[in-house]
Structure formats: C-alpha cells, structure tokens
C-alpha positions in Angstrom: 0.0 0.0 0.0 1.0 3.6 -0.6 -0.2 6.8 0.9 -0.5 10.2 -0.6 -1.7 13.6 0.6 -2.7 16.7 -1.3 -4.5 19.9 -0.9 -8.1 20.2 -2.4 -9.3 23.8 -3.2 -12.9 24.8 -3.7 -14.5 22.9 -0.8 -16.9 25.0 1.2 -19.1 22.6 3.2 -19.5 19.0 4.4 -21.3 18.1 1.1 -18.1 19.1 -0.8 -16.1 16.9 1.5 -18.5 14.0 0.9 -18.2 14.6 -2.9 -14.4 14.5 -2.9 -14.4 11.4 -0.6 -16.8 9.5 -2.8 -14.8 10.5 -6.0 -11.7 9.1 -4.4 -13.4 5.9 -3.0 -14.7 5.1 -6.5 -11.2 4.9 -7.9 -10.2 1.2 -8.1 -7.4 0.4 -5.6 -8.3 3.1 -3.0 -8.4 1.5 0.4 -8.9 4.6 2.6 -9.8 8.2 1.7 -9.9 10.9 4.4 -10.9 14.4 3.4 -11.0 17.3 5.8 -12.6 20.7 5.2 -10.6 22.6 7.9 -7.2 22.1 6.3 -8.4 21.3 2.8 -6.5 18.0 2.6 -7.1 14.6 1.2 -5.2 11.7 2.6 -5.5 8.5 0.5 -4.1 5.0 1.0 -4.1 3.0 -2.2 -2.7 0.0 -4.1 -0.1 1.4 -6.5 -0.6 -1.7 -8.7 -4.2 -0.5 -9.4 -3.9 3.3 -9.5 -1.6 6.3 -9.0 -1.5 9.6 -7.1 -2.0 11.4 -10.5 -5.1 9.3 -11.2 -6.5 10.2 -7.7 -5.9 13.9 -8.4 -7.7 13.6 -11.7 -10.7 12.0 -10.0 -10.9 15.0 -7.6 -10.6 17.4 -10.6 -13.4 15.5 -12.4 -15.6 16.0 -9.3 -15.2 19.8 -9.8 -12.4 20.7 -7.3 -8.9 22.0 -7.7 -5.8 20.1 -6.5 -2.8 22.1 -5.3 
C-alpha cells in the first residue's frame, strides 16, 4: 500500500467533503480516503498496482475541485 496527501481547493461545506471522498473511493485500488474541510486536505491510502496519485488527483478534478 502507498499513501499520498494533497490539498483540495474549492470545498466550502460538508457536502463538498463527501463529494471528494466519494470520488476518491470510487477509484479502483483506493483503500482509505480521508478528506478534511478545515485544512483542505485529502489523505489517501491506495494500491499502487491499481492506481496512481495522479489518477487520484484527476478524480478530484473531475468532481469539480482543484488540486494544489
């Protein structure tokens, strides 16, 4: 397993957090996705044989949020 962390811009409420969390959890290979509004961070544990950090960031962007 591998772990990555990145900043997510554009979240304003708990529904935004849920949207980003669900976008990440729907990526094959994601084991744990923790998204926090207060510090605008996403922490993801994933199987590098199934996905990559870049793919996770693309999933967040596709959900309508910016990745810094």
